[in-house]
N, C-alpha and C positions, 0 to 999 in steps of 0.2 A: 595692652598697652605696645606702641611699637618707639623706641627712643631714639634719637642719634647724639651723636657724643662726637665732638669734640677735645681733642689733647691739648694741653698747652704745657709748656717747659716746666718743671718741679717749681721754681718760682722767680719771678720778671717782674721788675719790678719798673715804670715807668713812671714819666711826666709830662705835664702837659700845659706848661704857661706855672701857672698856679695851683695848680691840681694835684696831686702824686696820688699814684694806688697801686697794688700788687698783686696778681693773678695766683694762684698758689694751685695747682693739679691734688684731686682727689680722688684716693684708686681705694675699692673696694667700698665695702657698705660703710657708710660716713655717720652714721644715724637712723636707729632703729626702735621704735616702741610700740612692741607687737602689740598694744591698748590700742594704738591708736591708725596701726598700718590694717592695709587692706592684706590678708594673706592670699598670698599666691607667687607664680612667676612675674617674672618680668624680660622682655623680650627687646633685643635692643640689635641695632647695625649701626655700626661708624661709616662715618658718612663716604671716604674712601677708600673701602675694604671693600671684601668680597666675601667676608661672615656674617653671617648670624647668630647670636649668644643666644641661650635660655639661658639665665640665672635663676637658685631660688632665692628666700628673704635673708638669707646668710650674706648673700653675694659668690656661691659655692656655681660653679659652670655644670648646669646638669645636662647641656647638649650645645653642640654645634656645627650649624651647615656651613659648607664651602659651596657661594652661589654662583652662577656663568656671568653674573650680573650684579654692578655697585647697589645699592639700596635706591628705589625711585620713590619713598615717601611714606608707604605703608607695607605692614607685615602683619600675617596672624595666625597665631594657633588653631589649626581645626579641633573639629573633636577626636576625627580616629589620631590625630597626631602628626599629621602631615601640615607642613607650612605654608599658607599660601603668602605669594609675595609680590611686591609690584620694583620693577629691575629699571634702571637705567640704562638702555640700549648704548650705544658707544655712536652711531651715526643717525643723526635726527635727520629723518628725510622730510618734516615736515616745513613748513614758514621756518624763511628767514626770522621773523622775529623771537625773544625766547617767551616759550608759553610757560607761565607761572607753576608749581604743582605738577611738570612734564617727567611720566617716566618712560612706557614704549615698552614697555614688556610684563606681562602679567603671567606665573609660573606655579605650578604647586609642587611639591616636593616632598616626598615622603620620609621617613625619619634616618632614611642612610643616606638623600643627597638624590637621589632616583628621580629626576625628571618624568612627573605623571602626565604631566599637561602642562601646555602653555599657549598666549596668545600675543601676539605681537601689533602692535597700532601704533606710529606715530603721535597720538592724540590721543591717549590714555592719560588721563587728571590724576589725581593724587589720590582717590579711594574706590573702596569696589564693595560687594558682599558676597558673599558665596549663601544662596538660599537654601533651605532643608532639602530641595529637589536638583541638589547641584548645578542648578545654576549659577553663573556667575553674574552680575552686574555690577558693569565699569560705569563712571565719569568720564569722557571725552570732548576733547574741545571739537568744538563744529563751527567751522567757517559759514557765515551770513549775509547775503549783500547786505548795502541798503539799501532802504526803501526809497 
């Protein structure tokens, strides 16, 4: 699982006409029912940050990687402990219009954060898959002329 988190101030009250609401930030594990939870780890990366975090079921940090790119939609922890990660490149050289799910870079890093493999393509979309033979499949945008 790869989560993107957004931080809000501790408490912010807002009013829109006759409707008002409050936003409150919650930190750490806010609800944990072991009998209903899928036991394992959670991998997440805040959108504007260069860190990827791996936490356990109690919210304790198991590991963190400093990445050369901010997150670009997905990352997975491979069976060998390496991280396969889509990063958002700073300079998009593709078409002028915004491409939904755009990333731009896919890379594999080891547990210590060393880049083992990377591939840059301005049209990488939001998903990928690492096959058993270590080939990596990506989804990418491809321009087509109208018929």
